[in-house]
MIPAMAR-272348 format. One record per atom (N, C-alpha, C, O, CB): y, z, x. Coordinates in steps of 0.05 Angstrom, whole numbers, plus 5000, padded with zeros to 4 digits. Atoms other than C-alpha are relative to their C-alpha. Glycine has a CB too. Layout:
BEGIN
YZX/...
END
This chain:
BEGIN
497650145010/771431452834/501749925023/502450095040/501550164979/498250094979/775831032880/502950034991/503649944969/499449715008/497149965007/783131232881/501649775011/501549715035/501050275011/498450224992/787830642883/502950095000/503850194979/499649754982/497249915001/795030782904/501549874977/501549634974/501449925026/498450095022/799430732843/502949975009/504250185014/499850194975/497350044990/806130422864/502050054979/501550014955/500349725012/497849995019/812730552831/501049724994/499649535000/502450185011/498850265006/817229992806/499949825025/500649925047/502950044990/500350174976/816029392853/502549995018/502250005042/499349724991/497650014984/823229362875/500450265016/501250255039/502449954983/499749744986/823430112891/497950025022/498550115044/499750234980/502249984980/816730062926/500749835025/500349925047/497449904988/499350174978/819229482969/502150135017/502050125042/500949734991/497849874985/825529862988/499050235016/499750275040/502250094981/501149774986/821630493006/498349915023/498450025045/498550184981/501850094979/816430113045/501449895024/500549915046/498149794989/498550124978/821729763086/501650205016/502750145037/501849784990/498649794986/824830423106/498150115021/496950325018/501050234981/502149944980/820630453169/500450265014/498550375026/499949785020/499549754985/823931073197/499250254984/499850474993/502950025007/500749775017/821231523141/497449954986/496549734983/502350064980/502450015017/815131683099/500950104973/502150324970/497650175011/499249935028/816231703023/497550054984/495649894984/501849794987/502249935018/811432052975/501050014971/503150124966/498750275009/499649965028/811231992900/497850194991/495550134994/500049724983/501949795006/807932622874/500150094971/502250084959/500550255018/500049875026/805732922808/501450275002/502050365024/497150034990/498549755000/809033562787/498550235013/499650435022/500650094971/501649794986/803233962817/499649945030/498150085043/497350034986/500250074972/803933632885/497949795007/497749715030/499350255015/501950214995/798433112877/501449745008/503349664994/498249954975/498750244990/800332482916/499149764983/496749704981/499349955030/500650235017/800831882870/500349745017/498849555012/502049994976/499550244984/803431382922/501450095025/502950285025/501749794984/498749944974/805731382995/500549745014/498949555012/498250195017/499350254986/809130863037/498149955024/497150145036/502950025010/501850074977/805030483090/501050125026/499450145045/499849705002/499049894975/809630783143/498650265008/498950355031/503050054998/501449754993/805331413140/498049955022/497350135037/498750114975/502050064979/800331053184/501350005028/500350125046/498749734995/498650024974/805330903240/501150275008/501050345032/502249794999/498649754993/808931573236/498150245004/498450405022/502150064979/501849775000/803232063222/497149935004/495450115007/500350154975/502750074995/796931663232/498149994976/495749934979/498850185020/501750005024/794331713160/499949724988/501849574988/501150214980/500350235018/791631143119/500950084972/500150304963/497149885000/499149915027/795231153051/497850074981/498050254965/501749784988/502249955018/788531123015/498750275005/497550384986/497949795003/501149734994/786431773050/501650224985/500550434979/500150065030/498249795010/792332143019/500349994970/500850204957/502749985013/499650025029/792831872948/497950174986/495550154992/499949704991/501849835014/789832382901/499650275012/498550455000/497449874997/500149734987/790332962951/502750144995/504650024984/499449975030/497649855004/795633502951/501849985024/500950005047/499450304995/498150024978/801933412992/500350275015/501050285038/502849914990/499849744988/801834163004/498150035024/498650185043/499550224980/502049974979/795634083048/500949875026/499749925047/497449874992/499050134975/799733673098/502050185015/502850125037/501449744993/498149824987/804534253113/498650225016/496350295010/501950134979/500949754988/803634833161/500550224980/502050184961/501450055028/499849795020/803135513125/502850074991/503350104967/498650245009/497349925008/810535683127/501349784984/502549844963/501750065025/498750225015/812935003105/498649964973/499949884953/499849745016/501550035025/807434973052/501150194978/501650114955/497050045004/499049805019/809935613019/502649914988/503149944964/500250275013/497350095009/817035343015/499749774981/501049764960/501849925024/500350245016/814734672986/498850084972/499649984952/498349795014/501349925025/810235002934/502050144981/502050104957/497750195005/497949875017/816035442910/501949794988/502749824965/501650215017/498250215010/820434822904/498849854977/500149794957/500849825022/501350145021/815334452862/499850174975/500250084952/497249915009/500249825023/814235062817/502750034986/502850044962/498950285009/497349985012/821735132807/500649754984/501749764962/502150045022/499450255014/822234392788/498449994974/499449884954/499349765017/501550005025/816634482736/501250194980/501350124956/497150095006/498949815019/819935092706/502649904987/503049934963/500450275013/497450085009/826834802701/500949745014/502449755033/502150225005/499450254987/827334062719/503049945002/503949845023/498749774986/497150065000/834734022701/501450155022/502950045038/501350064973/498749844979/836834592746/499049915028/500649895047/499350304996/501050094974/832234352802/501349745008/501849695032/496949974999/498850264993/835233652798/502750045012/503549905031/500249834975/497349954989/842133942811/499850145027/501250085046/501650184981/500249844976/839934442864/498849855024/499649915047/498450254995/501450144979/835533972904/501649775012/500949665033/497449904991/498450234990/840833432912/501250065027/502850255030/502249934980/498949974973/842333372986/498850235016/499650285038/502950054998/501349784985/837733953005/498149885020/496449715014/498550194980/502050084980/834033843070/498950255014/500250465014/501449815021/501249784985/829434283110/498149895021/496649705016/498450194980/501850084979/825834213176/497350124994/497050364989/501050095028/502749915007/818334253164/498149905022/498749705036/499149894972/502150094982/812134203207/497749894982/496750034965/499050235019/502050135017/807033713178/497749905018/498049845041/501349764984/502550064986/799933533197/499749705004/499949544985/497650114985/500750284994/798332873232/497049964995/495550154992/500749935029/502850065004/791632523223/498350115022/495950165018/499649704997/501649904978/789432763292/499950315001/498850425020/501149905026/500149715001/790233493271/502450145013/502850385009/497650105013/497649884988/796733603310/502250014979/501849914956/500949845024/497849975019/803433753277/502449855011/502949835035/500650304996/497450134994/810033373276/502250144985/501750254963/499849704994/497749895014/816933613258/501549784985/501949564996/502050145020/498650205017/820433253201/502350144985/502250384981/498149864981/498149915019/826633323159/499049924972/498449684968/502949895005/501150065026/824233373087/502249994979/503850184977/497950224992/498050045021/828533103030/498649984973/497349794967/501749735005/501350005026/826133292960/501949904978/504249974978/498950284993/498550095023/828432952896/498150024976/496049904976/501249715003/501649995024/825733132827/500849794980/503249774974/500050284988/499650205020/825032572777/498450064975/497749884960/499349715011/501649925022/821332962725/501349944973/500049924953/499350305001/498650055025/826732832673/500449704995/501549624974/502750135000/499850295003/826432072684/497449904986/495349914999/500549855027/502550065015/821531822630/498249795015/495849825014/500749894973/501650214987/819431212671/498650105025/496749985035/501749765007/501149904975/817831642732/498450254996/496050265002/502350055020/501349745004/816232372715/498550085026/496050125025/498150004976/501249944974/814932522788/502050155018/504350185011/498949745013/498249904979/817732852850/499849805024/497649715031/499150295009/499950184977/819932412908/500650185025/502650325026/502249784997/499749854975/819032732977/500249805023/498549625025/497750205005/499850184977/821532373039/500250165026/501650365028/502649824997/500049874974/820132563111/501149825021/500349585023/497150095007/498950154978/824232323169/499450155026/500150395029/503149964997/500749864975/821432493239/502550115014/504649975016/498549815019/497849884985/825932963277/500049895028/498049915042/499850325000/499950124974/828232623340/500450215022/501250435017/502349795001/499749824978/828332933409/502950085003/503550315011/499049885026/497249934998/835932903408/500850214980/502350404986/501849754995/499449805021/836233293343/498950275009/500250485007/498849924973/501249754990/831433813372/501650125023/501950365024/497149955008/498549914977/835433853436/502650134991/503450345001/500649775019/497549895010/841933973398/499550284987/501050464991/501349814979/500649745013/838534533357/499450215021/500350445018/497649974981/500749814979/835834863420/502550105015/502850345020/498049885020/497649934986/842434843456/501950174983/503050374993/501549755010/498349845018/846235103395/498950284998/500550484999/500049874972/501249735002/841335683388/500650175024/501350415022/497049984995/499549854975/842135883461/503050065002/503750295009/499049845024/497149964996/849735793463/501150204980/503050354987/501549734996/498949815020/850836193399/498650275001/499350454985/499649884972/501349744997/846336763422/498350084977/498150314970/502150215004/501749945022/841636703364/497550145009/496950145033/499249744985/502449864992/835137113363/498249835017/498049595013/498550114976/501650154980/830436913419/497849844986/497249624995/498850185020/502150155013/824936703370/501049744988/499649544987/498650174979/498850245011/829636203338/500549805022/500049565019/502750074986/499550184978/831535913406/497449885011/497249645015/501550145022/502550114990/824435853432/498649834979/497149654986/498150225010/501050175021/822435573364/501149725002/499749524998/500550114973/498750264997/827535013375/498949865025/498649625026/503050035002/501250124975/824734913446/497349884994/496649665003/499850215022/502650105007/817734843418/500249734984/498749554989/498450214983/499750255014/820134313369/500849775018/499849555015/502150034978/499250214981/823433933426/497749915016/497349675021/502350115018/502450074984/817133963468/498149834984/497049644994/498750255011/501850165017/812933713410/501049724994/499449544991/499450154974/498950265004/817733143399/499749835026/499549585024/503050024993/500250154975/817232953473/497249935008/496749725020/501350165022/502850044991/809733023484/498349884978/498449964955/498850275009/501650155019/804932553450/497750174990/496050255006/499049745012/502349875013/800232903401/499450285010/497150365011/497649845005/500349734990/801433603428/501250204981/503450154970/501350035028/498849775014/802434253390/500550215021/499050265039/498250104977/499149824979/806134783429/500650284990/500850324966/502549895013/499249735006/807735523431/501350125025/501649995045/497550174991/498849864978/810936043476/498750275003/498550434984/503150034997/501149734993/807536643510/502050145018/503550015032/497249975013/498049844986/811537213541/498550225016/496550335007/502150124981/501049784984/810137713597/501550254991/503950274994/500349955031/498849755008/811338413570/498450235011/496050265005/500250024968/501449784988/809639023610/497649925017/495650065019/499050194979/502250094983/805238613657/497749874986/495749814999/499150225016/502250145015/800938313602/501249784983/503749764979/498550214982/499250235016/801237693559/500150064971/498250194960/498249765005/500050005029/803437673487/500849714991/502049565006/502050214988/499450275010/804037043444/501550024974/500349984952/497349844996/498449975025/809737143394/500249744985/500749744961/502750115006/499750255013/809936403379/497549835008/497749665026/502749855007/502450144991/802736133382/500149704991/501449644971/497550134988/500350275010/801035393377/498850004972/497150174966/498249835019/500749995029/800035233303/497050024996/495549865005/501149764986/502749975008/793535483275/498250145020/495850165015/498949744993/501749884979/791035843338/500550305001/502750394996/500649875027/499949714998/789536583347/501350085026/500250025048/497150124997/498649934976/794536863396/498550185019/498650145043/502650144993/501549814982/789937423422/497949845015/497449895038/498750224983/502150154986/784436923437/501249825021/500149795043/498449834979/498750184981/789236443471/500750155025/500150065047/502549874987/499149864976/792236953518/497750125016/498150185039/502050234992/502349904985/785337223536/499149805021/497649875040/497750074981/500850204981/784336563573/502049975024/501349855044/499949734986/497950044980/790736623615/499250165026/498050375024/502750104990/500149844976/790536833688/502050244998/503850234982/500749835025/498149774999/793937503703/502849905007/503149715023/499050215020/497350084993/801537453706/500550025030/502349895041/502050174984/499549964971/801037693778/498549805017/498849795042/499150285008/501650194984/796237133799/501749795013/503849715003/497949864982/498550194984/798536643852/500249724986/501949564993/498849975027/500050265013/796936053806/502649944986/503249714981/497649984981/497550055015/803536153770/502249885018/504449835009/500950254988/498150144982/807035863832/500149704993/502049575000/499250045029/500150285008/804935183804/501849954976/502350144960/497249914994/498350075023/809334823753/498349944975/499449944953/501749765007/501650065023/803434663708/497150095006/496050025027/500149704993/502749924998/796634983697/498449884978/499249874955/499750314999/501750125020/790934633661/497550184999/495950195018/499249715007/502449845003/785535103634/497649824999/497749604987/500250174974/502250184997/778734823649/498649954974/498750114955/498050125021/501350095024/774634443597/497950204990/497650244966/498749735004/502249835008/768834933598/501050254986/500050334965/498450095025/498949765013/773135543582/501249934973/500750074953/502250115018/498750085025/777135173529/498049934979/498349994955/502049785004/502150085019/770934873497/498750244987/498150244963/497949835013/501249765011/767835563490/501850154980/500850294963/499250195023/498149865018/774135813456/500449854974/500349974952/502750035014/499250155024/775735243407/497649884985/497849834961/501949795008/502250145013/768934943393/500449704998/498749574985/499550124973/499650295000/771834253402/501049925028/500950075047/501949904977/499350104974/774633833458/503050025005/504249845016/499249715002/497249974994/781634113461/500550075029/498850185043/501250224982/499149914974/785434203525/502550174997/504150134979/500649765018/497749825000/790534753540/501449995026/500150025047/499150294993/498450004976/796134693590/502250224998/503150274976/501249735005/498049794999/801035233612/502249915018/501749835041/498850275010/497750094985/808035073636/501950245004/503450314986/501549774986/498649754996/811235703667/503049994996/504349795001/499550115028/497149975004/818235943648/500950235018/499950455015/500750064969/499349804980/821736313704/503150045001/504649874991/499149915028/497249954995/828436623721/500949845025/499249715038/500650315004/499050134977/832836343776/498850105026/498549965046/503050025002/501349884976/829536823826/497049984999/495550125013/500850295003/502850075002/822636553805/498350224987/495850214988/498849955027/501649805015/820637173764/498849874976/500249734961/501950244992/501450125023/815436963713/500750154974/500150394972/496950005005/499349885026/818037093642/498049934978/497550104961/502849904992/501850095020/813136693601/499049725006/499249635029/501450004972/501050274995/810036013592/500049854974/499549964952/497250015012/500650185022/809935423546/497049964998/495749935019/501549735003/502850045004/803035343516/499649734986/500649704963/498650234984/500350275011/801034613503/497149954994/495449995011/501149795020/502850045009/794834443463/499749714991/501349614976/499250194978/500650285007/791833743458/497049974997/495550135006/501149815022/502950055005/785233443437/498449995026/496250095027/499749754984/501650034976/783133263507/501750105024/504050025027/499249715004/498649874978/785033663569/501149805020/503449835030/498350205015/499150184979/785433063616/502549844992/503649705009/497849815007/497650155009/791132773574/502450184999/504550104987/499449874973/497649825000/795833363585/501349985028/499849985048/499250294994/498250065021/801533283594/500749704999/500549575020/502650165003/499150285002/803732603568/502950014989/503350084966/498149834982/497249985008/811332553565/500949724991/500549525005/501750105024/498950255010/814732023524/501949875021/503150025037/501550044973/498450144980/818431493564/502850115002/504150154981/500149704993/497349904996/824731763594/500450294992/502650394992/502049844984/499849735009/823132463570/499750215021/500050455015/498150054979/500549804980/821832803636/502450195004/502050435005/499449875027/497749824996/828933063644/500450184976/501250414979/502549835004/499849835023/829033303572/497950225000/498550454991/499849834974/502149804999/822433663582/500850225020/500550465013/497349875009/499049804982/825334013643/502250174988/502450414992/501049875027/497849865014/831534193602/498950194979/499950414976/501949804988/501349825020/827034473547/499050255013/499450475003/497749854985/501049774985/823634923598/502350185009/502150435007/498349915024/497849844990/830335143625/501250164977/501950394980/502249815012/498949865024/832935323555/498250234993/499150454987/500449804976/502049795007/826535713541/500250235020/500250465011/497249895000/499849794980/827236093607/502650164996/502550404999/499849885028/497549865004/834536253594/499950194975/500950414976/502349804996/500349835024/832836523524/498350245006/499150464998/498749844977/501749774993/827236963551/501450195020/501250435018/497349915012/498549834981/831737203609/502150164985/502550404991/501349835021/498049855016/837237393559/498650234984/499750454982/501449814980/501549795015/832037773517/499350235019/499550465011/497549884988/500749794981/829738153579/502450165008/502350405010/498649885025/497649854993/836838323600/500950184977/501750414982/502349805006/499349835023/838238573529/498250254999/499250474994/499949844974/501949775001/831939003531/500650205022/500550445017/497149905002/499449824978/833739283599/502650164995/502850395001/500149855027/497549875006/840839433578/499650214978/500750444980/502149804991/500549815021/838439763514/498550245011/499150475003/498449874977/501549774988/833440183554/501850185016/501650425016/497749905017/498249844983/838940393602/501950184983/502450404991/501749825017/498149855016/843640623546/498550184980/499850344966/501949824985/501549845020/838040943504/498150205013/496350315000/498449814982/501749814986/834941393557/501750245009/503950205020/498649875024/498749764990/837042113571/499650025030/497350045039/499050254985/500250014971/838542133645/498650245012/497250225032/502849975013/501249754988/836242853656/497050014995/495550075014/501350244987/502849965006/829442843621/498449744999/495949755000/499850144973/501550255003/827642103615/499149954972/497949744966/497750005018/500750055028/826642183540/502149814988/504149755000/499950274984/498050155015/830141753489/502450174994/502250424993/498849874974/497649855007/837241953471/500849954971/499349834955/502349935019/499250035028/841241973406/500349714992/499749644969/502750154996/499750285007/842841233409/497249874993/497049724975/501349845024/502750115006/835341073412/499050114974/497749974958/498150085023/500849885026/834141553354/501349854977/500049804957/500750304999/498650145022/839441203312/498749724996/498449644973/503049975007/501250275003/836340513326/497350024987/496649864970/499949865027/502749975012/829340753311/500150084971/498549994955/498450225016/499749925029/831741073246/500649764983/499549724962/502350214998/499350245015/834940423224/497649824997/497149714975/502349855014/502350185001/828640033241/497950104981/496749944966/498849975028/502049895018/824040503204/500849964971/499149894954/499650305005/499150025028/828240493141/499849714990/499449674966/502950104997/500150285009/828339733140/497149895000/496349764981/501749835019/502650134995/821339563166/497750154988/495750024980/499649965029/502349855010/816840123141/500950214979/500350454983/498650145024/498949815019/820240443081/497850164984/498450384974/501749864980/502149875015/813540623048/498250185017/496650335006/498449804985/501749854983/810240933109/501050295001/503350354997/499949885028/499249724997/810141693119/501250045027/500149955048/497550184995/498749934975/814841943172/500250305003/500950444984/502949875001/499749724994/814642623205/502250045020/502349905041/497250125011/497749944982/820942903237/499850295009/499550474992/502749944986/500149734989/820843513283/502650055015/503349905034/497550045019/497749904984/827143873307/499050245016/497650415007/502450084981/500749774983/826344343366/502450075016/503949905026/497549945018/498149924979/831044763407/499150255013/497550415002/502950044988/500949784984/830145273461/501450264993/503850264989/500449945030/498949745007/831146003445/501350135025/500250125047/497950204989/498549864979/836346373488/500449835025/500449935047/498550265007/499650174977/837545773532/502650065015/502750035039/499949704992/497549944987/844745963545/499750235019/501050245041/502250084978/500449774982/842346623575/498749915026/499250025048/498250214987/501250104975/838046223625/502149875018/502149935042/497849794993/497850124984/844045813647/501850215012/502550195035/501649814983/498249794990/848346443653/498750165022/500050255040/500850184977/501449824981/843046833692/499149855025/499549955047/497650134986/501350144977/839646303736/501749775010/501249675032/497349914992/498450234992/844945753739/499149744987/496849724978/499949985030/500650255013/845245053712/497849835013/496349704999/502549834998/502250154989/840544733763/497350104990/495549934984/500050025031/502549895011/834945203739/499849924971/497649854961/499850315004/500050085028/836945063667/499249714997/497749644978/502750044987/500850285001/836244313681/497049975004/495749814991/501649845021/502850024995/829344423709/498450104976/496249994970/499250165025/501349915025/827344813647/499949784979/497849734967/501550244988/499950225019/829544223604/498149785008/496749664991/502849894997/501850224991/825643723647/497150084994/495549914985/500449945030/502849925004/819244133643/499350024970/497149954962/499550285013/500550005029/820044233569/499549724989/497849674973/502450144985/500350285008/820843483560/497349895008/496049744993/502249825013/502750094992/814443363600/497850114982/496049964975/499450095029/502049895019/810543833555/500149864973/498149814960/500450314996/499750145026/813443483494/498649735001/497349654982/503049974994/501350264997/811142803520/496950034998/495649874984/500749875027/502949975000/804043053532/498950074973/496650024967/499250225020/501049925027/803543323461/500049784980/499049814958/501750234990/499650215020/805142663428/498149765005/497049735027/502949905000/501650244998/801442013415/501749775011/504249785010/498849924972/498650244994/803241333442/501349894975/500049884954/498149785013/498650105023/808441043395/501750214986/503650144971/498049894980/498249795011/811441723375/502650005017/502549935041/498650285001/497450004986/818841793394/500950285005/501250444987/502149844984/498949734992/821342403432/502849965011/503249795029/498150145021/497250044992/828842473441/501250275008/500550484997/501649884976/498249774995/833642963473/502749904990/503949715000/500150085031/497650105012/839842913430/502550165009/504750114999/499750024969/497749854989/844243413468/499250285006/497750414991/502349994980/500549724993/843944083504/497150065001/495649925015/501450184980/502849925000/837344413489/498749914973/496850044964/499650305004/501050105025/836144023424/498349755003/499149565018/502449944980/501950224997/830243553417/499149924972/499050084953/497650085017/501050115025/827643103361/497649835005/497649685024/502249844985/502450174999/820842793350/499849854974/500149974953/497450175006/500550165024/819442223301/497349875003/496849735022/502349784997/502750115001/812342033284/499649854974/500549954953/497850235004/500650135025/810141523233/497149905000/495949855021/502049764996/502850085003/803441313206/498950094973/500450104954/498250115023/501249915025/798541563154/499750315002/497750415011/497249874996/499949714998/800342303148/499650124972/500450014952/502750095012/500249835024/798442823096/500850285008/501150345031/497149994987/498849744995/800843533089/498450175020/499650305037/500250164974/501649844982/794943863126/500349895029/500550055048/497049994992/499750124973/795743373185/502750075011/503050125035/499649704999/497449934990/803143513189/500150295009/501350365029/502249954978/500149724992/801844263190/498650045027/499450205044/498750174978/501549984974/796744163246/501849905023/501750015045/497449834998/498150104979/801943753285/502050225007/502550265031/501549754990/498149794995/806944323278/498750225017/499950325036/501050124974/501449804984/801744823304/499549915029/499850065048/497450084986/500650114973/799844373362/502550005017/502450075041/498749724998/497550004985/807044273383/500950285008/501750335030/502249864984/499149724995/808545013377/498450125023/499450255041/499750174975/501749904979/802545183421/500649875027/500650015047/497149974992/499650154974/803944643473/502750075012/503050105036/499849704995/497349964990/811444773478/500550295008/502350345024/502049914979/499649714993/810745533482/497550095015/496050265006/500450174974/502649964986/805245533535/500250205023/498750175042/499049745009/500049794980/807346133577/501949955023/503349745024/497250035011/498050014978/811246253642/499449775019/497249675021/500050265015/500350204980/812445743696/500250125028/501150355031/502349794997/499949914972/811745813771/502749915012/504549814999/497649895016/497750094984/816945673825/502650134991/504850024995/500349704998/497649875008/821846173797/501549894976/503749984970/501950005023/498850115024/823245763735/499150174976/496750204972/499249704996/500849825022/823346223674/498649864977/499049624973/502550154990/501350105024/819046133613/502049984978/503950134976/497650184992/498350035024/822345883550/498249974976/495949884978/502049775003/501450065025/820245863478/501849844982/504349834986/499150274986/498550185017/822345383424/499550064971/497350154964/499349715006/500350005030/823545413349/499849724990/501149545001/502350164987/500450275011/821344823307/500649994971/500150194956/497149915005/499750055029/823244533240/498849734995/499449535008/503050014991/501550255005/818743993210/500449924971/500350084953/496950045006/499750125026/819943533151/498549745000/498349605020/503049964991/501450265002/815942933126/500449884972/500850034952/497050035006/499650145025/816642413072/500049705006/499249615028/502750084986/499950294997/817541663061/502149915020/504250045023/500449864973/498250104980/820941243114/502549864990/504149775005/498649825018/497650145011/826140963066/502650155004/504750045000/499649944971/497649844995/830941533083/499450205022/499250445017/501050154974/500649834977/829541803152/502250205005/501750425015/499449835025/497849824995/836442103157/499850264982/500550474991/502749864994/500449775017/834842563098/497850185013/498150435011/499149924972/502149844987/828542783136/501250155024/500550385030/497749825008/498749874977/832742923198/501650244992/501550455005/501849805015/498449775010/837443363158/498250234991/498850464997/501949914977/501849795010/831643733126/498750145023/498450395023/497949884981/501349874977/828143853193/502050185014/501250395024/498949795019/498049834987/834644113223/500450264984/500650474997/502749845001/499649765016/835544593165/497650195003/497950435005/500349934970/502349834997/828344843173/499850125028/498650335031/497449844993/499949884973/829344943247/501650264999/500750465010/501349805020/498449755000/834745453232/498850214982/499350454985/502949934991/501549805015/830445773179/498050145018/497750385017/498549864976/501949894981/825145863233/501350195019/500250405026/498549785015/498649834980/830246153282/500850264987/500650484999/502449855011/499249755013/832846643230/497650184994/497750424996/501549944973/502449855006/825746843211/498950155025/497850365022/497949824988/501149884976/823946983283/501550265008/500350455016/500049815024/498349774996/829847473292/499350155026/499050395026/499750194977/500649874974/828247603365/497050025005/496250095027/501150275000/502950004995/820647553355/499349735012/501049565015/498450054973/500950264991/816446983383/500849784981/500849824956/497049995005/498950225016/819146313358/497949904980/495549924985/500949775018/501850105020/816246003296/500649724992/502349595004/500050184975/499550275010/816045353257/500150014970/498550164958/497949805010/499850035029/818045173187/499249714993/500549525003/502950074989/501150275007/814144583156/500149964970/499150144955/497249965012/500050065028/815244263088/500549714995/501949585010/502050184985/499450285007/815243583053/502849984988/503950184978/497949894980/497450055013/821743273029/499549834975/501449764961/502049865020/
END
């Protein structure tokens, strides 16, 4: 069956078709495209006949698609309410071009389901200009918005400037590459596996083009990948723009007069990543116990907040520990020896934990451990025994006295970590009372 575009009223169709700066879709209530303006060819590369009878949702990237589907479903459920709520609503969306790349548009939805002659939804897309993207990027940076929002605006600006390119941002973290904002539809882990080491001399160049052979083996087609480094003022490599195009030899192609804007986009991206790094370094400085190098109470408070928000259903284990008769050590041997006792105890605590577990010194000779994951009661009891054995491992050399620790352990859901902290603290003092001068013990129980 051949699908023929069904036009709306001739006058409306003529008005829409002459609006060359936008693409207008007339859609059924389920998102099926009934008619589309010829401008879709010039703006997105599609022939109108290719799109009629298909779903408009298939033209969105996954995030934008979800939003559009919810809007259509709302309009079906309650057209009257949707008609009021959608008036004047706009949203920036990423939509698929005929060449497989994505473009940024402002999407204007209007439901006409209550109009008997129409019974449709009208969706209009206006391409987002480089000036609009530039304003969004500068606003995000100036207002100190989250770094992902700022680099997202930078990516939109770059995609507006570069012909047929989809972009992303990779970041250097701990000497390795991560891709928090991958080019649309690409696997971040696979992409970063192609990058040279952050320490490689090639990053002295302003633009790197990954070779065709490597890229072909990764994508299975003829895409090209270019990397545009983002650096601090002192040339420290922070990250890179990742540019993906169908053919490597055509990277980069900058729209006329866009070279300065492209350089500005890179500058904004670098400033956003530099601010993120400064924030991380400042946070690390204020969240580390100077004596032991463990996290401090501020770090514990932040981790507690994050667990309660991000992983409320995961099991969290909290361990309170403090040293028995530590005051006597300070009084007998002096505070320098007492400090060395605390440092050595902290080292044993680190060795007893997994990567990702949090060990804190919260004051004096008091320590807290927070572990999260898939825990059950037997595993928690085993953790308590392992910590007790590791932390109470006999005398030290160099004239530093041996110390023993009492432990209190509590575990439960991460939706109220503070309750677990209180319970573990209470069980610590149960263990200390139970020991009564005997070797230290541990009290373990679920909350």
